[in-house]
C-alpha positions in Angstrom: -23.0 -13.4 9.5 -19.9 -15.1 11.1 -17.3 -12.8 12.7 -14.4 -15.2 12.1 -12.1 -15.1 9.0 -12.8 -17.8 6.4 -10.1 -19.3 4.2 -12.8 -20.8 1.9 -14.3 -17.4 1.0 -13.6 -16.7 -2.7 -15.4 -13.5 -3.7 -18.6 -11.6 -3.4 -20.3 -8.7 -5.3 -21.4 -7.2 -2.0 -19.1 -4.4 -0.9 -20.1 -5.1 2.8 -18.8 -8.7 2.5 -15.6 -7.5 0.8 -15.0 -5.0 3.7 -15.7 -7.6 6.3 -13.2 -10.0 4.6 -10.4 -7.4 4.8 -11.4 -6.3 8.3 -11.2 -9.8 9.7 -8.2 -11.0 7.6 -5.0 -12.0 9.5 -2.0 -9.8 9.5 -0.1 -11.7 6.8 -3.0 -11.3 4.3 -3.6 -7.7 5.3 0.1 -7.0 4.5 -0.3 -8.6 1.1 -3.2 -6.3 0.3 -1.0 -3.3 0.9 0.4 -3.3 -2.6 0.9 -0.5 -5.1 1.6 -0.4 -8.9 5.1 0.1 -10.0 6.1 2.9 -12.4 6.7 2.0 -16.1 10.5 1.9 -15.7 10.4 -0.3 -12.6 7.8 -2.5 -14.2 10.1 -3.2 -17.1 13.2 -3.6 -14.9 11.6 -6.1 -12.4 9.0 -7.6 -14.8 6.2 -7.3 -12.2 3.2 -5.0 -12.1 2.8 -4.3 -8.3 4.7 -4.8 -5.1 3.9 -4.5 -1.4 4.8 -1.0 -0.1 7.5 -0.6 2.5 8.9 2.2 4.6 11.5 4.1 2.5 9.9 3.6 -0.9 9.5 6.8 -3.0 5.9 7.0 -4.2 3.6 9.3 -6.2 -0.1 9.7 -5.2 -2.3 8.7 -8.2 -5.8 9.3 -6.6 -7.4 11.8 -4.2 -6.8 15.4 -3.2 -3.0 15.0 -3.2 -2.8 13.5 -6.7 0.6 14.2 -8.4 2.5 14.8 -5.1 5.5 12.6 -4.3 7.4 11.6 -1.2 8.9 8.8 0.8 6.8 6.4 2.8 7.3 7.3 6.5 5.0 4.6 8.1 2.9 1.7 6.9 -0.1 0.9 9.2 -1.4 -2.6 8.2 -4.1 -2.5 10.9 -5.8 0.5 9.3 -4.5 -0.4 5.7 -3.0 3.1 5.4 0.3 4.6 4.3 1.8 7.8 5.6 4.0 9.9 3.3 6.4 12.7 4.1 5.2 16.1 2.7 1.6 14.9 2.5 -0.1 16.3 5.5 -3.2 18.3 6.5 -3.6 21.2 8.9 -5.6 20.5 12.0 -8.0 23.0 13.7 -5.3 24.0 16.2 -2.9 24.8 13.5 -0.6 21.8 13.9 0.1 19.5 11.0 -0.5 15.7 10.8 0.4 13.1 8.2 -2.5 12.2 5.9 -3.4 8.5 5.6 -3.6 7.1 2.1 -4.5 3.6 0.9 -1.6 1.8 -0.9 -3.7 1.1 -4.0 -3.8 4.9 -4.7 -0.1 5.1 -5.0 2.5 4.5 -7.7 6.0 3.3 -6.6 8.7 5.4 -8.3 11.8 4.1 -6.4 12.2 1.0 -4.2 13.9 0.7 -0.9 16.3 -2.1 -1.6 17.8 -2.5 1.9 16.5 -6.0 1.8 18.2 -7.8 -1.1 15.7 -10.6 -1.1 12.7 -8.2 -1.6 12.2 -8.8 -5.3 12.6 -12.6 -4.9 9.7 -12.6 -2.4 7.7 -10.3 -4.6 8.0 -12.8 -7.5 9.8 -10.4 -9.9 13.4 -10.5 -11.3 16.1 -9.1 -9.1 18.5 -7.2 -11.4 
């Protein structure tokens, strides 16, 4: 199997090919894949279903062991496709705490960081 990224690739049923596609994808496509659903209120307000997560967004975890917990996004790691949220951490063997990595698809955005006024225009929704 080729190791290079292919723009012609459409889809595959094989999970291994899906993982390979995301692992070899360029940064601009990896960032696009870091999207989360909007809450019901934000969905109505901006008339869009999902948006790329960004540092400063307030999110709620929808899946996993931290389901139901909320916090602000502290860091977005596009290389690993993970998001780090304040207050969601695990305790290491030595007793220190570390932020727990969560994939963006397992989050629901409750409040947007609107420092960038053009953010909703780029996302394709209405900017109210």
